[in-house]
N, C-alpha and C positions, 0 to 999 in steps of 0.2 A: 461602331463610330459614335463618338460623343454627340449628344444632342445640343445643337446651337442654332439660333435663328439664322436664316439664310440672308446674308448681306448682298448688296449689289455694289461692287467696287470696280472703279475704273483706274487704271494706271495710264496717265498721259505722258508721252515722251516726245519732245520736239525732235524733228529730223535734222541731224547734223547741225545743231543749233548755231554755234558760233560761225561756222563756215557759211551756213545758209543766210545769216544776217549780212555777212560780207557780200555774198552774191546778190542779195536783194538790193543792197545799197550801191553797188557798183556793177552796172550792166556788163562791163568788159570782163567780169569774172564768171559770168553765167555760162554753164556748159564746160568750164575748164576745171582741171584738178587744182584745188585750192587747199592750202594748209594755213591755219591760224597759228602763228608763232614766228620764230626768227630763224633764218638759215645759217646762223653762226655755227662755228665748229662745235660749240657746246650747247646749241639750241635744242629744243624739244618741241615736237608737234603738240599743240594744245587741242586741236580739232582738225578734222579733215572732211572735205566734201565727198559726196558719194562718187564723183568722178575720180577723186584721188584714191578712194578705198578700193577701186577695181585694180589698182596697182599694189595693193597691200599696205597702203599708207594708213596708219591708225594714230590715235592720240597716244601720247607718251613715247612715241617712236623718236629716236634721235634724228635731228634734222638731216644730218649727212646721210644716214641710212635711207630716209625718205626720198632724198634727191637721187640716190643711186637707183631706187626702185622706180622713180618717176622723174626723169630729167626735166620734163616740162612743168613740174610742180611750181605753182605760184604761191609764194609766202606773203601773207599780210599780217601786220602786227595786230595783236589783240586790242580790242576797245571795250574793256570791261564795263565802263560807264554806260555804253550803248546796250550791251547785253543785259545789264541790270534793269535798264529802263524798259526794254522789250519784255523782260521777265515779269515786270510789274503789270504790263498790259495783259499778259497771258493769265496771270493769277487773278486779275480783275474779272476776266471772262469766267474762270472757274467759279468765282464767288457769285456769279449770276445763277448758277445751277445748284450749289450746295455750300453750306457753311462748314462741312466736314472735309477740310483740305489739309493734307499733310505734305508739305513741300519736301522734296529730297535734294534738290539742287535748283539752279536757275531755270533748268529746262525740263524738269519732270516732277510729278507729284501724284500721290494717291488721292482719289476722291471717293467718298462714300455717298452714293446717290440712291440709297434705299428709299429715301424720301427726297426727291429732287424738287428744287424750287420752281422749275419750269412746268411741273405737273406732267412730264412725259411718262408714258406707261411702262417703258422698258429701259434698261441700262444701255442696250444697243442703240436705241434712238437718241438717248441722252449723249452718248459718246459721239455720235454723228453730228449732233447739234453743237457740241463743244468744239469739235474740230473745225466745223464750218465757221463758227464765230471767231476762233483763233486766226483762221486764214483771212477772214474779212478784216479783222482788227490789225493784223501784223503783216499780212502777205506771206506768212510762213506756214508750212505744213507740219502736222503733228500726227503721230500714230497712237493708237490706244489699244489696251488690253482690257477685256471685261471678264470678270469672274466673280465667284462667291467668296474669294479671299485674296489677300494682298500678294501672296507668293505666286498664285496662278495668274493674277492680273499682270504682274510684272513680266512673267514669262511670255504671256500672250501678246504684250505690246511689241515684242520683237518679231512676232510671227508673220506680220504683213507689212513690215517696213520696206520703203518709206511710204507715208501718206496712206495708211490703211488701218484696219482694225480687225481684231479677232476675239471671239468669245469662247470661254471654257465653262460649260454648264456643270452643275453638280452631278449630273448623270454621267458625264464624260471625264470628269476631273482626274480620278485615280488612273483610269486607263490611258489618258493622254500623257500624264507624267511618266508612266511606265515606258513610253516609246522614246523619251528624250535622253540624250547623253547627260550624265551627272555634271559634266563640266559647264553646262548651261544653268545649273541651279544657283539661285541667289544664296550666298553663304558657303558655296563650294568654290574656293579659289584654286589657282593652278597647283599649289602645293598639295592641298587636300585631294584634288582630283587625281593627282599622280599617286597618292597613297591609296585611293580607292581602286584605281586601275591595277595596282599591285595586288589587291585583294580580289581581283576578278569582278569588280563592280564598275561596269561600263555605263549602264542605263538605269533609269528609275526602277525598272523591273528587277534588275540585279540588286539594287539597294533595298527594295521592299522584301526581297527574299532573305535578307539577313535579319537575325533576331536582334532585339533590343540589347540583350546581354553581349552579343558579338560586337555591336556597334559601340557599346560602352567600353569594351575592352580595347578597341582600336582608336576611338575618337573621343573618349572621355565625356566632358560635359556637353559636347555638341551632339551626342548620340540621339537624344530624344528629338531634337529638331530634325535630324536626318530621317529618323524613324517616321515622324509625322509627315514631312513633305513628300516622302516616297509614296504616301497614300493620299496625297492631295489635301492634307489637313493643315490649316493655319488659322488659329483663332485670334490673331492680333487685330485689334481694331484700328481704324484710321484715326490717328491722334493729332488733331489740329493744334494742340497745345504742347507738342513735343519740344522739350527744351534742348537747346544746343548744348552739347557736353564739353566742347572744347573750341578754341580758336587758335589757328596756327598759320605760319607763313614760312616758306622755304625758298632757297635760291641755289641754282647751280652756277658755279664759278666758270669763267671763261677758260681757266686752266686750273689744274690741281694745285692747291696752295699748301705750303709748308710754313710760311712765315706767320708767327703768332699774331702780329699786328693786323695783317690782312684778314686772317681768319676771324679775329675778334671783331673787326669792322663789319664783316658780313653778318655776324650774329647780332650786332647792335642794330643793323638795318632791319633785320627780321623782327627783333624785339620792338622796334618802333612801329612796324606795320601791325603787329599784333596789338600793341597798346592803343593804336588809333581805333581799332574795332572795339576793344574793351571799353574805352572811354566813351565812344559813341553810343554803345548799347548799355552802358553802366552795368557791365557784367564783369565780375572780378573773381579770379580763381585762386586756389591755394596751392596748386601743383604747377610747377614750371618744368618743362622738358626741352632739352636740346637734342636734336637729331643730327647725326654725323654720317655721311657716306663718303668712304674713301675712294681713291682712284681705281681700286680693284673691285669696287662695288660692295665691299663689306660694309655693313650698316650697323651702327650701335646707337643707343640713346643714353643720355644721362638725365636723371630726374630727381627733383626734390619736392616733397610735400611739406607744407608749413602749417603751423597751428592757427594761422590767420591768413586773410587774403592779401594778394599783391595789389596794392591800391594806388600806386603811382608809377609813372613811366620810369623814373629813376630806379625804383625798387625792382621792376621787371628787368631793366637793363643790367643791374648789378647781379641779380640772380642768374641771368643767362650767361653773363661773363664768367661768373664763378664756376658754372657747370662746364663751359667749354674749356676753361683753364685746367680743369681736372684731367683733361686728356692731352694737354700741351706740355712740352713740345711733341711733335709727331715725327715719326720716322718715314711715313709714307704720306703722299699728298692727300688733301681733303678735296673732294669733288663738290660736295653739297653740304649746306647746313640749314637747319630749320629750328624754329622756336614755337612752342605750343604752351598755352595756358589752359588748364582744365580744373575740374573739381570746383565748380563755381559755387559761390555763396551769394545770398541775396544782396548784401551791401557790405562794404568794408567797415570794420570796427573803428569807431572814432578814436583818434589819438594813439593808435597802435603803429609802431614802427618795426621794420624788419631788423633782425640782428645783422651783424656784420657777415658778409658773404666771402671774406677773404680766405677762410679756411676751406678745406676740402669737404665735399659732401659727406654726410653721415655714412660711415661704412656699413652700418646695419641696414640701410635702405637698399632696395634692389636697384642700384644705380645704373648698371649696364645690362643690356639685353639685346639679343639679335632680333631685328624686326622681321 
């Protein structure tokens, strides 16, 4: 094993965050199965309380399926402004213990507490103190994973949920990974897990038993990552200055759309949402991507990279419309559209305008791809 200084890393993950905020703020919801989202025919569950999860209700589940699984499910509309405010409280608590904080979302983050500001002797005690402060500040519970690297800390935070913590020491890391199903590993999604199962790779031990050359043959550039994590190795530092690589927004229509005007209207709404973020953060990208999901759940993207940044709302709207028009008219209905800006540059170049977007995307660019 390569020689690296031993870090003390905590992965903090709030318990059923959106749903817990709703139950905290409305006592009538406590102890009941709650889903954040809308019960409409095309609605999707954004978050589910632990009471709802016992019925198999999970985030991203269609609302109609969730109601079939749990007829007593209570839907509440999301309040993202409230969730963001609570998230700021939580991250302020983190900052009392360390400056090395890498947020992953509103409700989870990595913390490097190798040298913690509270002067606590162990990462275990630091995690307990953080969870207690979060509960005191917000009335919400958090779970924590403690380990010597980010991969193991994230795995460990799920091990004692809700309202618990679990530590994986350097002495136990590799052996503990060996006992886990590969489907639990960060970076191994459902499709990859299925491929691994077809190769008789069910657990961390099975993955560790495969040579690097075997993994490269079957998993390409991801092989080295799988080879390392099967041995409990992850040298990635907690990066508090990690830059956001993209900004996107998407919407699912109430019904599958075939009318070009209605589809374009959806794309323009998403472009407006994305522009609001770009303008607020003064973050401007060179690549615009439109995501399309059809009624049969086939998914494609259309993308264009420009030699300069998209620096106005009108330019983003025009680019997005150009990309969606490249697939119109459609023979089958469109269920979802999304717009994403990526490939950020520091500032837009002064006085640079976009070319006309009325023509089709450059055929030499990888315009379409299955997600």
